[in-house]
C-alpha positions in Angstrom: 5.5 4.7 24.7 4.7 1.4 22.9 6.1 1.3 19.3 4.1 0.3 15.8 5.7 -1.3 13.2 4.7 -1.0 9.7 1.8 -3.3 7.7 3.6 -6.3 7.0 2.1 -9.1 5.1 2.3 -13.0 6.0 1.7 -15.6 3.6 -1.0 -19.0 4.8 -2.5 -21.8 2.5 -5.7 -22.0 3.1 -8.7 -23.2 1.1 -5.6 -25.5 -1.4 -4.1 -21.4 -1.8 -1.9 -19.1 -0.8 -3.4 -16.3 0.9 -2.1 -12.9 1.7 -2.4 -11.4 5.7 -1.6 -7.9 6.1 -0.6 -7.3 9.7 1.1 -4.6 11.9 2.9 -5.2 15.1 2.5 -2.9 18.3 5.0 -2.7 20.7 6.8 -6.0 19.2 10.1 -5.8 20.7 8.3 -6.3 24.4 8.8 -10.0 23.7 7.5 -11.0 27.6 4.9 -8.4 27.2 1.0 -9.9 27.2 0.3 -10.6 23.8 -3.8 -8.9 23.1 -4.6 -10.3 19.6 -7.3 -8.0 17.7 -10.3 -9.5 15.8 -12.0 -6.8 13.4 -15.7 -5.9 12.5 -17.9 -7.6 9.7 -16.9 -4.3 7.5 -13.4 -3.7 9.4 -9.3 -4.0 8.6 -6.0 -3.4 9.8 -6.6 0.2 9.7 -10.1 0.9 10.7 -9.1 0.0 14.0 -7.5 3.4 13.7 -5.2 4.4 17.3 -7.4 1.4 19.3 -4.7 -0.7 19.7 -2.2 1.3 20.3 -3.8 3.2 22.6 -4.6 -0.1 24.7 -1.5 -1.3 24.6 0.3 1.2 25.6 -2.4 1.7 29.1 -1.5 -2.6 29.4 2.1 -2.2 28.8 1.0 -5.2 26.2 1.8 -5.8 22.7 -0.4 -6.3 20.1 -1.2 -8.0 16.5 -3.7 -6.2 14.2 -4.7 -8.0 11.2 -7.1 -7.5 8.2 -8.9 -11.3 7.2 -9.2 -12.5 3.6 -11.0 -9.9 1.3 -10.5 -6.9 4.2 -7.7 -4.0 3.6 -5.1 -5.4 2.2 -5.3 -9.0 2.5 -6.1 -11.3 -0.8 -9.6 -10.8 -2.2 -11.9 -13.4 -2.7 -12.4 -14.7 -5.9 -15.7 -13.4 -8.1 -17.5 -16.6 -7.9 -16.9 -17.2 -4.4 -20.1 -16.9 -1.8 -19.3 -17.6 2.0 -21.5 -19.7 3.8 -23.0 -20.1 7.4 -19.7 -21.0 8.9 -17.4 -18.0 7.4 -16.4 -17.0 11.0 -16.2 -20.9 12.1 -13.3 -21.1 9.8 -11.5 -17.9 10.8 -11.4 -19.3 13.7 -10.4 -22.7 13.3 -8.3 -22.3 10.2 -7.0 -18.7 9.4 -6.3 -17.3 12.9 -3.9 -20.8 13.4 -2.4 -20.8 10.1 -1.6 -16.9 10.9 -0.2 -18.1 14.2 2.0 -20.6 13.0 3.6 -18.4 9.8 4.2 -15.4 12.7 5.7 -17.9 14.6 3.5 -17.3 17.7 3.3 -21.0 20.2 0.0 -19.6 22.0 1.5 -22.1 24.9 4.3 -20.3 25.4 3.2 -16.3 25.6 0.4 -15.1 27.2 -2.3 -14.8 24.6 -5.0 -12.5 24.6 -8.3 -12.2 22.2 -10.1 -8.9 21.7 -12.4 -8.6 18.8 -15.6 -6.7 17.7 -18.8 -7.7 16.2 -17.6 -10.7 13.7 -14.2 -10.7 15.4 -16.1 -11.0 18.7 -18.0 -14.3 17.5 -15.0 -15.1 16.1 -13.1 -14.8 19.0 -15.3 -16.8 21.2 -15.3 -19.7 18.8 -11.8 -19.5 18.6 -11.7 -19.9 22.6 -14.5 -23.1 22.2 -11.8 -24.4 20.6 -8.1 -23.8 21.6 -9.6 -22.6 25.4 -6.4 -23.9 27.2 -4.3 -21.7 25.1 -5.6 -18.1 26.3 -5.3 -16.0 28.9 -8.7 -14.9 27.8 -11.0 -12.5 25.9 -12.6 -9.2 25.3 -15.5 -9.4 23.0 -17.7 -5.7 22.1 -20.8 -6.2 20.5 -20.3 -9.4 19.5 -22.7 -11.9 18.1 -24.1 -15.3 19.2 -27.0 -15.8 17.3 -29.1 -13.9 14.3 -31.4 -10.7 15.5 -34.0 -9.1 13.8 -32.6 -6.1 14.4 -29.5 -6.8 13.1 -30.6 -8.0 9.8 -32.4 -4.4 9.5 -29.6 -2.5 9.9 -27.6 -4.8 7.9 -30.5 -4.5 4.9 -29.8 -0.5 5.8 -26.9 -0.5 5.7 -27.0 -2.2 1.7 -29.7 0.4 0.8 -26.5 3.5 1.9 -24.0 1.2 -0.5 -26.2 1.7 -3.4 -27.5 5.4 -2.8 -24.9 7.3 -0.5 -21.0 7.2 -0.4 -20.3 4.4 1.4 -18.2 3.1 -1.1 -15.8 6.0 -1.2 -15.7 5.8 2.9 -15.0 2.0 2.8 -12.3 2.7 0.2 -10.6 4.3 2.9 -9.6 1.3 4.5 -10.1 -2.0 2.0 -8.1 -2.1 -1.9 -11.6 -3.7 -2.8 -14.7 -2.3 -0.8 -16.9 -3.5 -3.4 -15.5 -7.3 -2.4 -15.3 -6.4 1.1 -18.8 -5.2 1.5 -20.7 -7.5 -0.6 -19.4 -10.4 0.9 -20.6 -9.9 4.8 -23.9 -8.4 3.5 -24.8 -11.1 1.4 -23.8 -13.7 3.4 -25.8 -11.9 6.9 -29.1 -11.0 4.6 -29.5 -14.7 3.0 -32.0 -17.0 4.3 -29.7 -20.0 5.3 -28.0 -17.5 7.9 -30.9 -17.3 10.1 -30.6 -20.3 11.6 -27.1 -19.8 12.4 -26.2 -19.7 15.8 -22.8 -20.0 18.5 -24.8 -20.2 21.4 -23.6 -24.2 22.1 -20.2 -23.6 21.0 -20.2 -21.4 24.3 -20.2 -24.3 26.8 -16.3 -25.3 26.4 -14.5 -22.0 27.0 -13.4 -21.5 29.9 -11.4 -18.8 30.0 -12.1 -15.9 31.7 -14.7 -13.5 29.3 -15.4 -10.0 29.0 -18.7 -9.3 27.3 -18.9 -5.3 26.4 -21.8 -3.5 24.8 -23.6 -0.6 24.3 -26.8 -0.1 25.0 -27.8 1.7 22.1 -26.0 -0.8 19.2 -27.4 -0.9 16.3 -27.1 -4.2 15.5 -27.3 -6.0 18.2 -29.7 -6.1 21.2 -28.1 -6.8 25.0 -29.2 -10.7 24.7 -26.0 -10.9 22.8 -23.9 -10.1 25.9 -26.3 -11.7 28.4 -26.8 -14.7 26.5 -22.9 -15.4 27.0 -23.2 -14.8 30.8 -26.1 -17.3 31.2 -24.6 -20.2 29.5 -21.2 -18.9 31.0 -21.4 -17.5 34.8 -17.8 -16.6 35.1 -18.2 -14.1 32.4 -17.7 -10.3 33.5 -20.6 -8.3 31.5 -20.4 -4.8 31.0 -23.6 -2.4 29.5 -22.2 0.8 28.1 -24.6 4.0 28.3 -24.6 6.5 25.2 -22.5 4.1 23.1 -23.8 2.5 20.3 -22.3 -1.1 18.3 -18.6 0.5 18.7 -17.3 1.0 22.0 -14.0 1.5 21.0 -14.8 4.5 19.2 -18.2 5.6 21.1 -16.7 5.1 24.5 -13.0 4.4 24.1 -11.1 6.1 27.1 -13.6 4.2 29.9 -13.7 0.9 27.4 -9.6 0.8 28.0 -10.0 1.6 31.3 -12.0 -1.1 32.0 -10.7 -4.0 30.2 -7.1 -2.6 32.2 -8.9 -3.5 35.3 -10.1 -6.9 34.1 -6.9 -7.9 32.5 -5.0 -6.7 35.3 
């Protein structure tokens, strides 16, 4: 069985300050096995993945690295007066992830490295691949965003209402030290007027590594145009539409998803 370590912390220098990143290894004793880095969704964290990374790594004979981005989980929180800008996902791909790899002595040129990202994490995976495609064996993106849709904004507005009127804050508190910081950082930037023009479609053109793009047919945060938009620009993309599946394929269709990813990577 694939082993799973306890969460640890790595310190990186980011935005002229020391930032602690919560992370966890899966099967780190398998030094020669492919390494999958898991990039969580906009309200996700290390713990919110639950047992999916372990099950996937076990099925693939791979090792995994799961971490919480700054402001999420138990990682360093954003400053009270800090407002995210439309390039916040670019910063995660171009600054935070490379800094974390360096802090953990991971050299992408010396090992088989894969990225698996969900939602915002999928967009970050695409952005990293656009800049560092030569470092990757490939990427798997689940319900990624490549541009902003009305459906996405409507669902995020509904999430705002739920956060203000239901027990959603207490539910998120299971996964984040500061659920208010995590929620409002994500919600505020996505609902800002400046973010409506956000798009990474042109960035995709420089990606040369294999891509598996998966989305649920009933995704409440985006239409299937998100993954088909990737394949039109990058014909080597393998696209999979999952029926009876919403925004989180790793929860709604876990066994099917693991089988699809296993076939793609093998």
